N, C-alpha and C positions, 0 to 999 in steps of 0.2 A: 521368301519364307520357305521353310522346310516342308517336305511332304509328311503328313501325319498318317498313322495307321490306326484308324478307329476300328472298333469291333464291328463285326457284320450285323449284330443285332442292335446296334445303336439306332435310335429313332431317326436321326438325320440321315443315316445311311439307308435305312429301310425306305424312307421317303424318297431319297435320290433314286434308289432302285425302282420304286414304283413309277416315278415320273419318267425315268429313262425307258422303262418297258412300255409305258403308255405311248410315248413318242415313237418308239421303234415299231410297235404294232400299227400306229396311225400311218407310218411311212411305207409299210409293206403293201404290195399290190397283189401278191399271190400267196396261196397257202392259208394256214390257219393261225389264229391269234395265239401268241406265245404266252405262257404262264410262268411265273417265277417258281422254280423248284427250290433254289437256295442262292444266297449271295456267296459266291466262291471266294472272292477277295475284293478289297477296297483300299484305295489310297485317297487321301484328301489333301488338296492344295488350297489353303485359305488365301483369299485375295486381300489386297491392301485395305480397301475400305470395308465392304461387306460382301458376303457371299463366299462360295467355295467352288472349286472345280473337283469333281469326283471322278476317279478312274475306277470303273467297276468291271468285274468279271462275274457274269450272272449265268448260273445253270438254269436252263429253260426246258419246258416240255410244251408240245402243242396241245390245243384244246379242241373241242367239238365246234367252236365258232369260227366261221370263215372270216378272213380279214375284211371282206366287203361288208360284213355286218356292222363294223365299227363299234362293237361292244367293248367295254373295258375288260381287261384280262381277269379281273377279280370276279366278274359276272359270268365267266365261262367255265365249264366243267373240263378239267384235264382228261385226256383219253386214258383208257385202261392201259396197263403196262405193255401188253402184247401188241397194241396198235399205235403206240405213241411214236412221235418223232422227238428227238431230244438233241440237246447241244449246248453251246455256250455263246453268249453275246458279250463282246467287249464294248464298253460304252464310255464316252467322256461327256459329262454333263455339267453345265454351270448352273448353280442354284443361288439365287439371292432372295431370301425369304422376305426381307424388308421391302423390296420392290416387287415382290410376287413374280419373279422371273425364273423360268426353268428352260434352259436352252441346251438341247442335245447337239453337241458339236460334231460328233462322229460316232458311228457304231459299226460293228461287223459281227454277224451271226454265222456260225457254222453249225448246220443241222444235219442229222442223219437218222434213218429209221433204226429201230431195234433190229439187230441181225436175226435172220430167220432161224439160225441154229440155236439161239437163246430162246426164242419163242417156242420152238419144238421141244426143248428140254423142259420148259415150264408148262406148256400146253400143247401137246402133240396134235390135238384135233382143231386148234384155232386157225382161222384164216390167216394167210400170209400176204403182206402187201406185194403188189405187182405194179407194173408200169401202166399208169392211167391212160396213156395214149394208144394202147393196144386197141384195135378195132372191136374186139369182142366186148370191151367195157363200154364203148360208145353205143354199141348195139343194145346192151343191157339197159343203159340209161334211156335210150329212145323208147324201148319197150315199156319201161317203168313209167316214163312220162306220158306215153299214149294212154295208159290206164288212168293216170291222174287227170289228163285232159278230158277223158270220157266221163269220169265220175265227179269231177269238181263242179262247183256252181259258179265258176269264173265265167265272165262274158267273152273272153278272148282265149285263143289257144296259146300255149307256151311251147317254146322250143329249147333244146339243150344248148347252153352256151359253151360249156366244157366240162369234162370229167376231171374232178379235182383229186380224187382218191379212189384206188381200186385194190381189191384183194380177191383171192381165190381160196377155196377150201374143197377138198375131196370128201364127199359123203358117199353116195352110191356112184355118182359121177361128179363132174365139176360144178361147183356152186360159185357164182360170181356176185360180188358185193361192190356197189359203186356209190360214190357221193359225187354229186354234180350240181352245177349252177344252171338255173333256168332263166329265160327272159321272156317277157310277154311279147307276143307278136301283134301285128295289126289285123290278123285274121279273126273275125268275129265267129263265134260258135253258131250264129244264126245264118251265116253264109254257107253254101254247100260246097 
């Protein structure tokens, strides 16, 4: 059978994009949950009996939800334009509604941050993303977590697992912004 070119706002296409993005996010181990910005293109290959294979190109942006949260992309808030990571995901997904099957055959996502020069033209005073593996960001995360450990009512201490996002802004001096994952330790707050 021939490849069809359904419209991007077709209900079956929107469902295919939703299911593909859910499975892409479930498969990712690092970064933030991707949200659908728009369906860039779609081709449909109907199968002999029932179901179709969809070839999708999806424009995506990242959200404020880390992939470890396992939230659905529709339940996550996309980041503001000057802090977002954006890109495209190419996905091939087989959907058989009669048998309730949705199988993501393959996908590839190419993501990139908004270029700093664009950010500075729109918002000259906004923080700009930086490399989260720089020691200064780990130090900022450790200091922030120390305050959390001191003020929280948790029974155990937490430690920094890793820094997932970092940015810097010049105010009077450098201001560092970090997002990081924490993990509970076996150290009780009752122990000295």
